[in-house]
N, C-alpha and C positions, 0 to 999 in steps of 0.2 A: 603882583608876582604870583606865579603858579604855585599852588600848594604841592610840595613833593609827595605828600601822602595821598593826593588825589588819585583815584583809579586811572585818570588820564595819563599819569606819569609812570604808571606800572606797565610792564611789557605786554599785558594781555591783548589789548586791541591791536597793537602793531604786529604781534604774532599772528593774529587773524589775517591781517593784510599780507604778511609774508607767506602765509600758508598757501596762497595761490601759486607759488612757485613749485610746490610739490615736494619739498624737502622736509627737514625737521618740523614737527608740529609746534614746538615751543623753542625756537632757537635762542630767544632772549629770556633771561631769567635773573632774578635778584639773588645776590650772594653777599653777605656782610654789608648790606646797605647800598651796594652799587650794582649796576646792571652789567651783566656779562653775556657773552654769546657763544654758541657752539655751532659748528658745521662739520659734520662727519668726524674726522679724527682731530679737529682743530678746536681750540678754545681762544676766545678773544676778550681783551679788556681795553679800556680807553685811557689815554693820557693826553694832557693838553699843554701846549707850549705858548707862552704869551708873545704878542707882537706889540711893540711900543712906539708911541708917537715921538718924533724927533724934533718937531718945531715948537716944543713947549719947554719951559724952564725945568720942569720936573718930568722925569720919565714916567709916563702913565700908560698902562695897557689899553689898547683900543680893540683888541681881538685876541682870540685863542685859536690856534690850529689844533684840531683833533688828530691824534695819531693812534694807530692800532698797535697793540702788543699781542703777539700770536705765540701760542705754545702748542706742541704736539702732545700725543697721549702720554709720553714719558716726561712731560714738563719742560722739554727743551725749547728754548726761544727760537723762533723762525722769523726771518725778515718777511714782511708782507709782500714785498716785490717778488720774492721767491714763490710764495703761495700763488699769486696771480699768474706768474709765468708758467707754473705747472698746471694751471686750470685751462683746459682746452675746450670745454663745453660752453658754448655761448650762454645757454640758459643758466648754468651753474655760476658763471662769472658775473652775470647780471644780479643773481640772487645774492652772491657774496658781497658785491659792491653796495647793494641796497642795505643788506644786513648791517654792515659796518657803519654806514651813515646813520641808521636808526639807533644803533648802539651808542654812538657818540652823542647824538642829539639827546637821548634820554639821560645820559650821565651829565651832560652839560646843564640840563634843566634841573636835575636833582641836586646839583652842586650849589644851587641858589646863587649862581653867578649874576653879577650886575646885569639887569636887562638891557642896559645900554651898550653892552659889549657885543661884538660881532663874533660869530662862530664860523670858522673856515673849515671846509670839509673837502677832502680829495675825491675826485671822480676818476676812476681807473679808465685808461684809454680803451680797454676791451668793452667797457660799458657803453662808451660813446659809439663804438662800431656795432655792437650787437643789439642795441635798441634801435629798431628801424625808424621809429618816429615817436612823437609824444614824449620827448625827453623831459624829465622833471615831473611828469604827471603823478607818478607814484609818490614821490617825496612831498609834493605839494599836498597830496591827500593826507599824508602823515602829519604834516605841519598843521593843516586845517583841524584835524582831530585833536591836536594839542593846543589849539588857539595860539599858535606862534606865527608871526608875520614872516614871509619869505625874505623880507629886507634884513632880517637878523642873520641871514645865512649867506656866506660867500663860498662859491664852488671853485675849487682849485683844479686847473687843467694843465697838464704838460703839453704845450702847444705843438711840439714836433713829434708827439707820439702817435698822431693820426696822419696817415699819408695824404688823405683826401681833404684839402682845405675847405671845400664846399660842404662836405659832410660835417666837419667840425663847426663851420659857420651855422649850419642848420641846428645843431645841438645847442650852441651858445645862444642863438636867437631865441629858441624856445625857452631856455632857462631864464633869459632876461625878461621875456614876456610874462613869465610867472612871478617875477619880482626878485629873483636871486641876483646877488652880485657875482661878478666873474673875475677870477684872478688867473693870470698865466704864470705857472710855476716853473722854476728852474730855468729861467730865461738866461741865455748866454751859453748854454751847453749844447752840444750836438749841432743840429741843423737849425737852431733858433734863428729867426730873421725878423726884421722889422715889418716885412710885408704882412705877416700874420697879425701883428699888432694893429696895423692899419685896417686889416680885414675884420678883425674881431672886436676892436674897440673895447678892450677890457677895462674894468674899473681899477685893477691893480696889476702890476707886473712885479713878480718876485725874482730878484736877481740871483742866479745860481751862486752858491757859496764859493765856488772856485774863483769867481770874479773878485770877491772880497779878499780871498787868500792871495791872489795875484797882486792886488792893490797894496797889500801889506808887504809882500816880498819885493815887488818891483815898483818903486815910486813913479817911474815913467808911465805906468798904466793908469795913474789916478786921473790925469787930465782927460784921456779918452773916456774913462768911466763917467766922469762928470758930464761930458758931452752926450753920452748915451742917455743918462738920466734926463738931461734937458730935452732931448728928442722925444723921449717917452712922455714927458710932461706936455710937450706941444700936442701930442695926440690924445691928451685927456686922461692918461693913466697916472695913478699915484704909484710910487716906487717903494718896494720893500727890499732892504738889504738883508739877505739871509746869511747865516754862518758867522755872526758876530761873536768872536771868541776872545776878544781883548779890548781894552780901553782904546788902544790905537785904532783898531778897526772901527770902533764906534765913532771916533773922531773923523776917520776917513769917510764914513757914511754920511756924517753931517756935512763935511766939506763938499761932498759931491751932491748935496741937496736932496738926498733920499728923504722920503716922507716918514718911513717907518723902519724899524729894525727888529731882527729876530736872531736869537742865538744863545749858546750856553752862557756867555758872559752876562746876559741880561736875565735869563730864566731858563731852567731846564724843564723838560716835560714832567708834569706831575699829575696825579690822579684827580686832584681837585683844582679847577681853575680859580676858584675864589680864594685859594690859599696864597696867591701871589701878592 
């Protein structure tokens, strides 16, 4: 296990890598034993939500999804989606996306989380579009400096957020070549379609929470949901049921043969993944 007091787990070296973007010289910093980040008028911290295996007698976490908590100069909470939507500069959006992934990685390592656990990190759609090539090279360099294998990281992508499927395939192929796992997030919302699953061959598909809400409210939707899960399994993907907020929803996820589950009923986002 990596020593959290090692200079490698301090923000210094990663700040030097991030400096190439030309923004804050030291966007990552230690405060009260955790790593935080800043970008212009915004400050960032990490929280982690567990994902649990469903095919075992005891519910055990197999991964943690890292989520950003954003505040403005007045200390008001801001949704990360709002921040990215307001960011129009390609260079700045790439920097911000990389900054958040580095922030989460450092906090995950410093938490002394079980090295067998997977860390899942969101990749913003603007990042996929604004990086012309060599997707994943920067983050692979960060991992190498920390002696972390890419196989410990799963990158989450909202598959209908990029209009050009071949551009999306190019990015996913490069990430996979570097050893990262791939998850399609929020599947079942908007323009989600199975053709993207066939094209991208993700390791995981995360069902949009609205599917589980429908299954709870409308029992007639549970059989079609189980069939969808079976189709995803046929294409080699493991399925995560998101938005599990009750014992009944957990039972539905099991009955539909989902592999994993995530939601407030099982575990809320917390600053320390090892605390679950």
